[in-house]
C-alpha positions as semicolon CSV with decimal commas, in nm:
position;residue;x (nm);y (nm);z (nm)
1;M;1,934;1,391;0,247
2;I;1,885;1,014;0,240
3;K;1,723;0,913;0,568
4;N;1,729;0,538;0,518
5;K;2,079;0,406;0,590
6;K;2,019;0,094;0,383
7;L;1,929;0,307;0,083
8;L;2,248;0,507;0,138
9;V;2,451;0,184;0,149
10;L;2,281;0,069;-0,173
11;N;2,363;0,395;-0,351
12;L;2,724;0,382;-0,231
13;G;2,748;0,018;-0,344
14;V;2,621;0,102;-0,692
15;L;2,860;0,398;-0,712
16;L;3,151;0,174;-0,605
17;A;3,057;-0,083;-0,871
18;I;3,053;0,189;-1,139
19;I;3,396;0,310;-1,025
20;I;3,540;-0,045;-1,025
21;S;3,405;-0,112;-1,376
22;A;3,543;0,218;-1,503
23;V;3,885;0,149;-1,346
24;V;3,900;-0,201;-1,499
25;V;3,806;-0,077;-1,847
26;I;4,033;0,229;-1,835
27;S;4,327;0,026;-1,698
28;G;4,306;-0,192;-2,007
29;S;4,261;0,102;-2,242
30;G;4,488;0,128;-2,538
31;H;4,492;-0,250;-2,585
32;Y;4,250;-0,504;-2,727
33;T;4,275;-0,883;-2,724
34;L;4,092;-1,024;-3,025
35;H;3,961;-1,381;-3,003
36;T;3,932;-1,489;-3,365
37;N;3,740;-1,815;-3,313
38;S;3,988;-1,974;-3,554
39;F;4,119;-2,302;-3,412
40;S;4,401;-2,539;-3,512
41;T;4,583;-2,840;-3,371
42;D;4,911;-2,706;-3,515
43;Q;5,145;-2,615;-3,229
44;V;5,339;-2,369;-3,445
45;D;5,219;-2,007;-3,437
46;P;5,036;-1,918;-3,759
47;I;5,156;-1,659;-4,006
48;V;4,937;-1,347;-3,982
49;E;4,901;-1,052;-4,217
50;V;4,701;-0,743;-4,109
51;S;4,593;-0,444;-4,320
52;Y;4,378;-0,135;-4,246
53;D;4,149;0,087;-4,448
54;R;4,273;0,379;-4,240
55;E;4,609;0,441;-4,076
56;G;4,673;0,598;-3,736
57;V;4,392;0,437;-3,536
58;V;4,513;0,092;-3,424
59;E;4,819;-0,123;-3,486
60;F;4,868;-0,499;-3,475
61;S;5,124;-0,584;-3,204
62;D;5,131;-0,961;-3,141
63;H;4,961;-1,297;-3,195
64;Y;4,969;-1,638;-3,026
65;M;4,777;-1,962;-2,983
66;Q;4,571;-2,027;-2,670
67;D;4,378;-2,353;-2,626
68;G;4,401;-2,403;-3,000
69;E;4,255;-2,057;-3,080
70;M;4,442;-1,783;-3,263
71;I;4,461;-1,467;-3,048
72;L;4,564;-1,125;-3,180
73;E;4,673;-0,818;-2,985
74;F;4,611;-0,460;-3,099
75;H;4,702;-0,126;-2,944
76;A;4,559;0,221;-3,003
77;V;4,756;0,496;-3,171
78;G;4,476;0,745;-3,229
79;K;4,099;0,795;-3,214
80;G;3,839;0,699;-3,472
81;D;3,701;0,396;-3,658
82;V;3,894;0,150;-3,871
83;N;3,821;-0,168;-4,067
84;V;4,087;-0,433;-4,009
85;K;4,150;-0,716;-4,258
86;I;4,322;-1,023;-4,121
87;K;4,478;-1,310;-4,318
88;R;4,623;-1,616;-4,151
89;Q;4,803;-1,932;-4,250
90;F;4,807;-2,224;-4,005
91;Y;5,006;-2,464;-4,221
92;R;5,309;-2,356;-4,420
93;N;5,199;-2,517;-4,747
94;D;4,846;-2,376;-4,736
95;E;4,719;-2,057;-4,888
96;F;4,638;-1,757;-4,672
97;I;4,278;-1,757;-4,549
98;E;4,105;-1,424;-4,496
99;E;3,930;-1,379;-4,161
100;A;3,611;-1,179;-4,127
101;E;3,678;-0,807;-4,149
102;R;3,686;-0,647;-3,805
103;N;3,542;-0,306;-3,721
104;L;3,743;-0,148;-3,441
105;S;3,685;0,189;-3,279
106;V;3,903;0,392;-3,044
107;G;3,709;0,631;-2,823
108;L;3,721;0,796;-2,482
109;F;4,024;0,703;-2,267
110;N;4,166;0,518;-2,571
111;V;3,935;0,223;-2,512
112;I;3,932;-0,005;-2,818
113;T;3,585;-0,137;-2,898
114;D;3,513;-0,418;-3,141
115;K;3,181;-0,356;-3,321
116;T;3,200;-0,635;-3,579
117;Y;2,860;-0,765;-3,696
118;G;2,690;-0,500;-3,484
119;D;2,830;-0,667;-3,172
120;I;3,029;-0,489;-2,903
121;N;3,335;-0,605;-2,714
122;F;3,635;-0,465;-2,526
123;N;3,896;-0,574;-2,277
124;G;3,740;-0,625;-1,936
125;Y;3,386;-0,695;-2,058
126;L;3,354;-0,999;-1,829
127;T;3,447;-0,791;-1,524
128;V;3,190;-0,529;-1,621
129;S;2,929;-0,801;-1,682
130;Y;2,992;-0,965;-1,344
131;T;2,986;-0,624;-1,178
132;I;2,643;-0,547;-1,328
133;V;2,513;-0,884;-1,205
134;G;2,669;-0,811;-0,865
135;V;2,486;-0,479;-0,851
136;L;2,158;-0,653;-0,934
137;I;2,214;-0,917;-0,663
138;F;2,316;-0,650;-0,411
139;T;2,010;-0,442;-0,503
140;W;1,786;-0,747;-0,465
141;M;1,929;-0,830;-0,122
142;M;1,909;-0,471;0,003
143;M;1,556;-0,422;-0,126
144;L;1,444;-0,750;0,031
145;W;1,612;-0,651;0,357
146;M;1,436;-0,313;0,349
147;F;1,104;-0,482;0,265
148;I;1,140;-0,715;0,566
149;D;1,246;-0,423;0,786
150;Y;0,941;-0,219;0,682
151;R;0,723;-0,519;0,767
152;R;0,887;-0,567;1,107
153;K;0,835;-0,201;1,199
154;G;0,482;-0,192;1,060
155;D;0,587;0,084;0,822
156;F;0,355;0,001;0,533
157;G;0,353;0,236;0,237
158;Y;0,474;0,316;-0,112
159;Q;0,839;0,269;-0,016
160;M;0,770;-0,085;0,098
161;T;0,578;-0,158;-0,223
162;A;0,863;-0,024;-0,435
163;C;1,118;-0,235;-0,244
164;G;0,910;-0,547;-0,301
165;G;0,859;-0,481;-0,672
166;V;1,224;-0,399;-0,739
167;S;1,329;-0,703;-0,535
168;I;1,119;-0,937;-0,751
169;Y;1,256;-0,782;-1,067
170;C;1,622;-0,786;-0,965
171;F;1,604;-1,144;-0,837
172;V;1,481;-1,288;-1,168
173;L;1,710;-1,067;-1,375
174;S;2,025;-1,147;-1,173
175;A;1,946;-1,520;-1,155
176;F;1,916;-1,548;-1,532
177;L;2,226;-1,342;-1,609
178;L;2,433;-1,525;-1,348
179;Y;2,329;-1,856;-1,500
180;K;2,446;-1,736;-1,841
181;L;2,780;-1,615;-1,707
182;I;2,854;-1,928;-1,503
183;N;2,772;-2,154;-1,797
184;N;2,998;-1,953;-2,030
185;G;2,705;-1,828;-2,231
186;V;2,844;-1,476;-2,269
187;Y;3,121;-1,436;-2,528
188;S;3,105;-1,059;-2,568
189;F;2,955;-0,756;-2,400
190;G;2,711;-0,746;-2,690
191;D;2,588;-1,092;-2,586
192;F;2,542;-0,964;-2,231
193;L;2,342;-0,663;-2,350
194;R;2,122;-0,882;-2,568
195;Y;2,050;-1,107;-2,271
196;I;1,945;-0,800;-2,073
197;S;1,715;-0,701;-2,360
198;E;1,559;-1,047;-2,358
199;I;1,528;-1,092;-1,982
200;G;1,196;-0,911;-1,966
201;L;1,034;-1,198;-2,156
202;Y;1,173;-1,450;-1,909
203;L;1,045;-1,242;-1,620
204;L;0,706;-1,223;-1,789
205;L;0,701;-1,601;-1,828
206;A;0,806;-1,651;-1,466
207;L;0,524;-1,425;-1,344
208;M;0,264;-1,569;-1,580
209;P;0,130;-1,852;-1,355
210;V;0,086;-1,614;-1,060
211;M;-0,075;-1,344;-1,274
212;F;-0,304;-1,602;-1,436
213;V;-0,430;-1,717;-1,096
214;L;-0,477;-1,356;-0,979
215;S;-0,667;-1,268;-1,298
216;I;-0,901;-1,563;-1,244
217;L;-0,956;-1,465;-0,880
218;L;-1,022;-1,105;-0,978
219;S;-1,276;-1,207;-1,243
220;V;-1,456;-1,446;-1,004
221;S;-1,449;-1,179;-0,734
222;N;-1,609;-0,929;-0,973
223;I;-1,886;-1,169;-1,065
224;W;-1,968;-1,206;-0,695
225;L;-1,949;-0,830;-0,645
226;M;-2,184;-0,758;-0,932
227;R;-2,430;-1,015;-0,804
228;H;-2,423;-0,879;-0,449
229;G;-2,326;-0,513;-0,493
230;G;-2,471;-0,417;-0,831
231;R;-2,324;-0,374;-1,178
232;R;-2,119;-0,066;-1,110
233;P;-1,804;0,002;-1,318
234;V;-1,587;-0,017;-1,007
235;N;-1,709;-0,374;-0,950
236;A;-1,580;-0,478;-1,293
237;L;-1,222;-0,359;-1,249
238;G;-1,092;-0,714;-1,203
239;I;-1,253;-0,838;-1,524
240;A;-1,106;-0,541;-1,713
241;F;-0,765;-0,614;-1,557
242;G;-0,784;-0,980;-1,661
243;I;-0,870;-0,886;-2,020
244;L;-0,588;-0,631;-2,042
245;W;-0,340;-0,879;-1,893
246;F;-0,446;-1,145;-2,147
247;I;-0,407;-0,902;-2,439
248;G;-0,067;-0,788;-2,311
249;T;0,048;-1,149;-2,276
250;V;-0,059;-1,235;-2,631
251;L;0,123;-0,931;-2,768
252;T;0,446;-1,001;-2,581
253;V;0,488;-1,373;-2,518
254;G;0,383;-1,451;-2,873
255;S;0,496;-1,270;-3,186
256;A;0,175;-1,076;-3,241
257;T;0,338;-0,735;-3,203
258;V;0,623;-0,807;-3,447
259;W;0,381;-0,971;-3,690
260;F;0,146;-0,671;-3,675
261;F;0,425;-0,423;-3,751
262;D;0,567;-0,646;-4,024
263;I;0,232;-0,630;-4,204
264;W;0,238;-0,251;-4,193
265;K;0,608;-0,242;-4,289
266;F;0,698;-0,080;-3,957
267;P;1,069;-0,153;-3,892
268;H;1,071;-0,149;-3,510
269;G;0,836;-0,431;-3,409
270;D;1,098;-0,591;-3,179
271;I;1,159;-0,263;-2,997
272;V;0,786;-0,209;-2,942
273;K;0,749;-0,567;-2,820
274;N;1,040;-0,530;-2,576
275;S;0,894;-0,202;-2,456
276;L;0,560;-0,370;-2,383
277;V;0,738;-0,655;-2,206
278;Y;0,925;-0,425;-1,968
279;I;0,627;-0,202;-1,900
280;I;0,403;-0,501;-1,824
281;C;0,674;-0,665;-1,610
282;Y;0,724;-0,350;-1,408
283;F;0,355;-0,307;-1,330
284;E;0,315;-0,679;-1,261
285;C;0,595;-0,662;-1,006
286;M;0,439;-0,354;-0,846
287;F;0,097;-0,522;-0,842
288;L;0,231;-0,838;-0,678
289;S;0,418;-0,628;-0,425
290;T;0,103;-0,425;-0,355
291;V;-0,094;-0,744;-0,293
292;A;0,181;-0,871;-0,060
293;C;0,202;-0,542;0,129
294;S;-0,176;-0,515;0,156
295;Y;-0,202;-0,868;0,290
296;L;0,085;-0,826;0,536
297;S;-0,062;-0,501;0,664
298;T;-0,379;-0,687;0,765
299;K;-0,172;-0,938;0,964
300;Y;0,034;-0,679;1,149
301;L;-0,084;-0,629;1,507
302;P;0,002;-0,293;1,669
303;A;0,167;-0,292;2,010
304;P;-0,091;-0,267;2,294
305;D;0,013;0,085;2,392
306;R;-0,217;0,302;2,181
307;D;-0,337;0,640;2,305
308;Y;-0,603;0,686;2,035
309;I;-0,790;0,458;1,795
310;I;-0,938;0,625;1,485
311;I;-1,234;0,435;1,336
312;L;-1,277;0,507;0,965
313;G;-1,639;0,556;0,854
314;C;-1,795;0,392;0,547
315;G;-2,172;0,450;0,547
316;I;-2,468;0,376;0,773
317;N;-2,821;0,242;0,733
318;S;-3,117;0,473;0,670
319;D;-3,225;0,440;1,036
320;G;-2,884;0,549;1,168
321;T;-2,758;0,205;1,263
322;L;-2,429;0,064;1,142
323;M;-2,397;-0,139;0,826
324;P;-2,218;-0,475;0,874
325;L;-1,896;-0,341;0,716
326;L;-1,879;-0,043;0,953
327;R;-1,988;-0,248;1,254
328;G;-1,697;-0,483;1,185
329;R;-1,456;-0,190;1,202
330;V;-1,597;-0,068;1,534
331;D;-1,599;-0,419;1,681
332;S;-1,233;-0,471;1,587
333;A;-1,141;-0,141;1,756
334;I;-1,333;-0,239;2,072
335;R;-1,172;-0,582;2,080
336;F;-0,821;-0,438;2,044
337;E;-0,880;-0,174;2,313
338;K;-1,014;-0,428;2,561
339;E;-0,718;-0,662;2,503
340;Q;-0,482;-0,368;2,547
341;A;-0,646;-0,270;2,876
342;E;-0,626;-0,629;3,003
343;K;-0,257;-0,660;2,916
344;T;-0,129;-0,316;3,016
345;G;-0,408;-0,144;3,210
346;K;-0,397;0,141;2,956
347;H;-0,721;0,259;2,792
348;A;-0,726;0,418;2,447
349;V;-0,958;0,700;2,337
350;F;-1,187;0,613;2,045
351;V;-1,210;0,861;1,757
352;P;-1,505;0,759;1,532
353;S;-1,454;0,951;1,208
354;G;-1,713;1,030;0,941
355;G;-1,946;1,312;0,840
356;Q;-2,310;1,306;0,736
357;G;-2,388;1,205;0,380
358;D;-2,683;1,335;0,177
359;D;-2,872;1,009;0,236
360;E;-2,782;0,976;0,606
361;I;-2,994;1,104;0,896
362;I;-2,697;1,152;1,133
363;P;-2,318;1,172;1,090
364;E;-2,137;0,840;1,072
365;S;-1,932;0,942;1,375
366;E;-2,252;0,984;1,581
367;A;-2,380;0,642;1,472
368;M;-2,049;0,484;1,573
369;A;-2,044;0,672;1,903
370;R;-2,392;0,541;1,989
371;Y;-2,283;0,188;1,908
372;L;-1,968;0,226;2,121
373;V;-2,176;0,338;2,419
374;S;-2,414;0,045;2,365
375;Q;-2,111;-0,185;2,389
376;G;-2,010;-0,045;2,728
377;I;-1,762;0,222;2,622
378;P;-1,787;0,534;2,844
379;A;-1,890;0,849;2,658
380;E;-1,586;1,036;2,795
381;Q;-1,365;0,783;2,616
382;I;-1,505;0,889;2,276
383;L;-1,402;1,186;2,060
384;Q;-1,614;1,239;1,749
385;E;-1,486;1,369;1,416
386;N;-1,799;1,454;1,216
387;K;-1,688;1,659;0,914
388;S;-1,492;1,416;0,689
389;T;-1,631;1,287;0,359
390;N;-1,355;1,046;0,252
391;T;-1,062;0,848;0,397
392;F;-0,810;1,126;0,346
393;E;-1,030;1,366;0,542
394;N;-1,086;1,095;0,805
395;M;-0,713;1,100;0,873
396;Q;-0,676;1,476;0,833
397;F;-0,963;1,587;1,057
398;S;-0,903;1,313;1,315
399;K;-0,551;1,447;1,356
400;K;-0,695;1,788;1,450
401;V;-0,940;1,631;1,697
402;I;-0,657;1,435;1,864
403;E;-0,427;1,737;1,885
404;N;-0,705;1,953;2,030
405;H;-0,756;1,688;2,295
406;G;-0,406;1,569;2,378
407;G;-0,147;1,789;2,206
408;D;0,108;1,711;1,936
409;I;0,010;1,389;1,758
410;S;0,375;1,300;1,694
411;E;0,407;1,237;2,067
412;K;0,103;1,008;2,072
413;K;0,064;0,644;1,971
414;V;-0,224;0,617;1,727
415;A;-0,405;0,325;1,566
416;F;-0,684;0,319;1,310
417;A;-0,950;0,054;1,256
418;T;-1,079;-0,029;0,911
419;T;-1,172;-0,322;0,690
420;N;-0,884;-0,557;0,601
421;Y;-0,863;-0,463;0,232
422;H;-0,848;-0,093;0,329
423;V;-0,574;-0,112;0,595
424;F;-0,281;-0,054;0,358
425;R;-0,447;0,257;0,217
426;G;-0,499;0,382;0,572
427;Y;-0,126;0,363;0,638
428;M;-0,059;0,564;0,324
429;L;-0,307;0,839;0,409
430;A;-0,193;0,872;0,770
431;K;0,162;0,931;0,645
432;K;0,033;1,177;0,389
433;N;-0,118;1,375;0,675
434;G;0,212;1,380;0,859
435;Y;0,177;1,122;1,135
436;D;0,232;0,754;1,206
437;A;-0,063;0,525;1,277
438;K;-0,087;0,147;1,295
439;G;-0,374;-0,045;1,138
440;I;-0,628;-0,268;1,312
441;S;-0,789;-0,502;1,060
442;A;-1,157;-0,598;1,048
443;K;-1,260;-0,902;0,846
444;T;-1,498;-0,889;0,553
445;K;-1,635;-1,127;0,290
446;I;-1,364;-1,286;0,082
447;Y;-1,497;-1,169;-0,255
448;F;-1,413;-0,810;-0,158
449;Y;-1,043;-0,892;-0,134
450;P;-0,911;-0,920;-0,494
451;N;-1,103;-0,623;-0,633
452;A;-1,014;-0,409;-0,334
453;F;-0,643;-0,483;-0,374
454;L;-0,670;-0,385;-0,740
455;R;-0,839;-0,059;-0,640
456;E;-0,557;0,013;-0,395
457;F;-0,303;-0,066;-0,668
458;I;-0,471;0,176;-0,909
459;G;-0,480;0,434;-0,633
460;L;-0,107;0,393;-0,578
461;L;-0,039;0,432;-0,951
462;V;-0,244;0,750;-0,971
463;E;-0,097;0,898;-0,653
464;H;0,263;0,835;-0,763
465;K;0,215;0,856;-1,140
466;W;0,529;1,064;-1,203
467;K;0,750;0,824;-1,009
468;H;0,610;0,530;-1,206
469;L;0,652;0,716;-1,534
470;A;1,013;0,802;-1,448
471;T;1,081;0,437;-1,360
472;V;0,931;0,312;-1,686
473;V;1,142;0,559;-1,886
474;M;1,454;0,451;-1,696
475;L;1,382;0,082;-1,767
476;L;1,334;0,149;-2,137
477;V;1,658;0,348;-2,156
478;L;1,861;0,092;-1,962
479;F;1,728;-0,229;-2,114
480;I;1,626;-0,127;-2,465
481;G;1,778;0,206;-2,562
482;L;2,127;0,137;-2,429
483;P;2,168;-0,207;-2,592
484;A;2,026;-0,075;-2,919
485;L;2,266;0,220;-2,909
486;M;2,575;0,018;-2,820
487;C;2,503;-0,275;-3,048
488;G;2,424;-0,056;-3,346
């Protein structure tokens, strides 16, 4: 059952568009209007002779001049493929001139398809083309609306990221196709399909300046991280990302892929290039959406009505005191709780969460509890969770502590305090543990930002790998496989 009404409306809209397109095409079945691209200033209808290499498939029914172009009408009499030879004579004293041979096919519902020169055309192709663009625009608007709605409600998560990524993609795709249609750049459905096949490159070019800036920021961030936090592999993720993005850009924006396969006599260089374009575009859109969602989650301020505030642990000093990163999280929780009490008179219970590591003399929760007391928080206002070893367990075990103290967590209003780059992940893990919690953001040094967002993005890819794989396959089928199949 689809819970989100907007998603239901979107699905119904897409279904309606498919039905409308099918009705338009089927209503014109059995007939085909052939635009010959042969023009004349002669006002008298030309003499036309038509022959077939196979009888019983289509028949020539009429011809006329329209805006100086010779138009021919055919109707279906059976199913199959047929080559049609057309000769015309515009002026009575001239010889007959043979037009290009046309390859017509009659298929399901008696729809006549013109596949001349590997192209594809049929009556109603413009309606179908506009309908597809309409679906893309509608999808863009609905996804953007859902994205804004998720932000307004503070419902940060994978669904919001997906809405943002799809919205970016559909906006660029629909804008380009609409431009082509309005400027009469589409003369057949084959043209329209080829534009769809090419649009990935335009999207890649449109995203290139933003991705270039992000790659630079990630690389600079990693240099700072390695200088201050050591040369660990995780601190070089941004540099690796920048290198991969640069290689992908060279292979797709340029002709390196096609050139490489031409050298090795591989016949499908264009298909591989298009595949890379769409895969890179998809992940770029998801990455940009992840950055946007992560940033917006740090700016969202929960309503001052919280019953509990979970504080996520992240390591303590050897003497049991808080490291600056963890102290920032506790301070942000204290600040929020005090402001809430001043505004509403309601006090929240603190839930410091974190177990004891091998190199720690006390559990992180105990260290945080001591700090809370030192800041004037009554001990009875603190519930420790001292068994967790990672963020998922922070959320999982804190849920049990809260329910043991106050009952069903679904009836409570919960917040969690963590460092700004980690807030979005906190939303995800709270949902994964079956409850809603709003994030309270603690500031940290700016060079943590880019690399942390990349880590969250990788985490999202790993956590939802099958959904991403399914989406990539769908994109390849829709934008590469389908045009290749239909255009021969």
